C-alpha positions in Angstrom: 0.0 0.0 0.0 1.3 3.4 -1.0 1.8 6.0 1.7 0.2 9.3 0.8 2.4 12.3 1.5 1.2 14.9 -0.9 -2.4 15.6 -1.8 -3.3 17.6 -4.9 -6.3 19.8 -5.0 -8.2 21.4 -7.8 -11.4 23.3 -7.1 -11.1 25.6 -4.2 -14.6 27.0 -3.9 -17.3 26.9 -1.2 -16.8 23.1 -0.6 -13.2 22.6 -1.9 -11.5 25.3 0.2 -12.7 24.0 3.6 -11.8 20.4 2.5 -8.3 21.5 1.4 -7.8 23.3 4.7 -8.7 20.1 6.6 -6.2 18.2 4.5 -3.4 20.7 5.2 -4.4 20.6 8.9 -3.9 16.8 8.8 -0.3 17.3 8.1 -0.2 16.5 4.4 1.8 18.5 1.9 -0.4 20.0 -0.8 0.0 21.0 -4.4 -2.9 23.0 -5.8 -4.0 25.2 -8.6 -6.8 27.7 -8.9 -9.8 27.0 -11.1 -11.7 30.2 -10.5 -10.9 31.7 -7.1 -7.5 33.2 -6.6 -8.3 34.3 -3.1 -8.6 30.7 -2.0 -5.2 29.9 -3.6 -3.6 32.8 -1.6 -5.2 31.6 1.6 -3.9 28.0 1.1 -0.5 29.3 0.2 -0.4 31.2 3.5 -1.1 27.9 5.2 1.8 26.1 3.4 0.3 24.7 0.2 2.3 25.0 -3.0 0.7 26.6 -6.1 1.3 25.1 -9.5 0.0 26.3 -12.8 -2.1 23.4 -14.2 -4.1 20.3 -13.0 -1.4 18.3 -14.8 1.2 19.7 -12.5 -1.0 19.1 -9.5 -1.1 15.4 -10.4 2.6 15.2 -11.2 3.3 16.5 -7.6 0.8 14.4 -5.8 0.1 10.9 -4.5 -3.6 11.5 -4.8 -5.5 14.4 -6.5 -8.9 15.7 -5.3 -11.1 17.6 -7.7 -14.0 19.4 -6.1 -15.7 21.1 -9.1 -19.2 22.5 -9.7 -20.3 20.2 -12.5 -19.5 17.4 -15.0 -18.2 19.8 -17.6 -15.7 21.4 -15.3 -14.7 18.1 -13.9 -14.2 16.7 -17.4 -12.0 19.6 -18.5 -9.8 19.4 -15.3 -9.4 15.6 -15.4 -9.4 14.8 -19.2 -8.6 18.2 -20.9 -5.4 19.7 -22.1 -2.9 19.9 -19.2 -5.4 17.9 -17.2 -4.9 15.5 -14.3 -4.7 12.4 -16.5 -1.7 13.9 -18.4 0.3 14.2 -15.2 -0.9 11.4 -13.0 1.8 9.1 -11.6 1.6 5.3 -11.6 -0.2 4.2 -8.5 -1.7 7.6 -7.8 -5.4 8.1 -7.2 -8.1 10.6 -8.2 -11.0 11.6 -6.0 
């Protein structure tokens, strides 16, 4: 079983931001990128998260990537689109 050290997060809105803060509070490292709200990115950076530019880079830096997005269209773009999570996911990593 793979040990999870770094959690990636995409989607830092009304539900995603509180979830990401809980993950950071649990002692995990975090790589994240903003989808729409830069204020959430800045708040998480102040708590120790590392900002990257794309969902692909989030996945490259993470053992598991969490996507908390508003609908199927946004989720599809972030996971399957250009520079999406699937382009950067590591062998054995997960997507939630």
